[in-house]
N, C-alpha and C positions, 0 to 999 in steps of 0.2 A: 229866861225865867222871870226876870224883872219886868220885862214888857208885858208878859201875860198877867202878872199880878197887878201891874198898873192898870191894865184894861179891866181886869176883874173888879178892882176896888174903886175905880173912878168912872170909867166909861159906862159900864153896866148900870150902876146906880143912877147916872144921869139919864140914860135911856128909859129906865124904869120910872123915874120921876116924870119925864116928859109924857110917857104913856098914861100914867095915872092922872096927870093934869088934863090931857086930851079926853080921857074917859070921863073925868069929873065934869068937864065942859059939855060933854055929849049927853050924859045921863043924870048929872047932878052930883053934889057932894055926898049926901047920905047914901044913895045907892052904891056909889064907889067905895065908901068906907065899909058898907055891908059886904060887898063882894070881897074886899081884902080880908075882913074878919072871917067870913064864911069859908073862903079857901084855906085859911089857916087852920080853922077848926076841923074841916073835912079832911085836910091833909094830915093833921095830927092823928085823927081816928084811923085813917087808911094806913099811915106809917105804923101805928101801933098794931093793927091787925096783921099786916104783912110781916112786921118784925117778929111778932109772937109765932106766927106760922113758920117763919124761917128758923127761929131758935129751936122749935120742935123738930124740924127737919134735920138740923145739925145734930141734935141729941140722938135722933133715931139712927143717923148714919154712923155716929161714933159708937153707939151700942152694937151696931152690926160689924164693927171693926173696919169701917171704910173711912177714907179721908173725905171730909165734907167740903171739898173745894168749891163745887157749884153753889152750895148753900152759903158758903162764906162770901162768895162774890155777890150773891143776892143780898146778903145782909149788909155788905158795904154799900151797895147801890141804894138800898132802902134807907140806910142811915143818911147818906148824902141827900137823897130826895126829901127826907123829913126835915133836915136842917135847912135846905134851900127853900122849902115851903114856909118856914118860919120868917123868912125875910119878905117884907111886903113888896109886891110888884107882880106884874102880869107875866113877864118873861120868865122870872124865877119860878112862879107858880106852874107855868107850863112845863118847865124842865123838871120841877119836883114831882108833879103828877106823872109825867112820863117815866120817871125812875121808879115810881111806886106801882104802876100798872104792869103786871107780868108780861103782857104781850109786847109792850114797847120797851120794857126793861131788857128783853132778850137782845135787842139791837145794841144797847149799851154794853151788855155783857160781851157780845162778840167783839166790839171795838176795844173794850178793856183788855180782853184776852190777847188780842193782836198786839196791842201796845206793850203789855207786860212781856209777851214773848220776844218782841224786838228789843226791849230793854234788857232782858236776861241774856239774849244773844250778844248784844253789844258789850255788856259789862261782865260777862263770865270769863273766868280765867281758864286757860287750857294749858296742859303740859304734856309732854311726851316723856314717858319713863322708859329708859333703856336698861334692861337687866342683862348683865354679862355673866 
């Protein structure tokens, strides 16, 4: 876990910085700044609309007496996508937008479900009860 966090908080920002410098050298400083700001604004708007839609779906499922598991997973991924889009960078923007677009979010949902299932199987307690 420590190694993953180390990579997340040191290596990823360094890669992001290098990509932004390369892009700045390629197209100029102001267009690069505009791209960073525009993706943040567009991402916030998309996260808000997707989040509002997901909250409505959760409410509708609860009103029908169903567990909103699919909508909750969507909500979690939309939240992560929105937060990731707030960090400046090209890779994080790509990840954030892919979490906000329903078509690409489906792949992440499948991966998350598989990981949660494996985690639950590994960490679940089981017992045998013998009744005499």
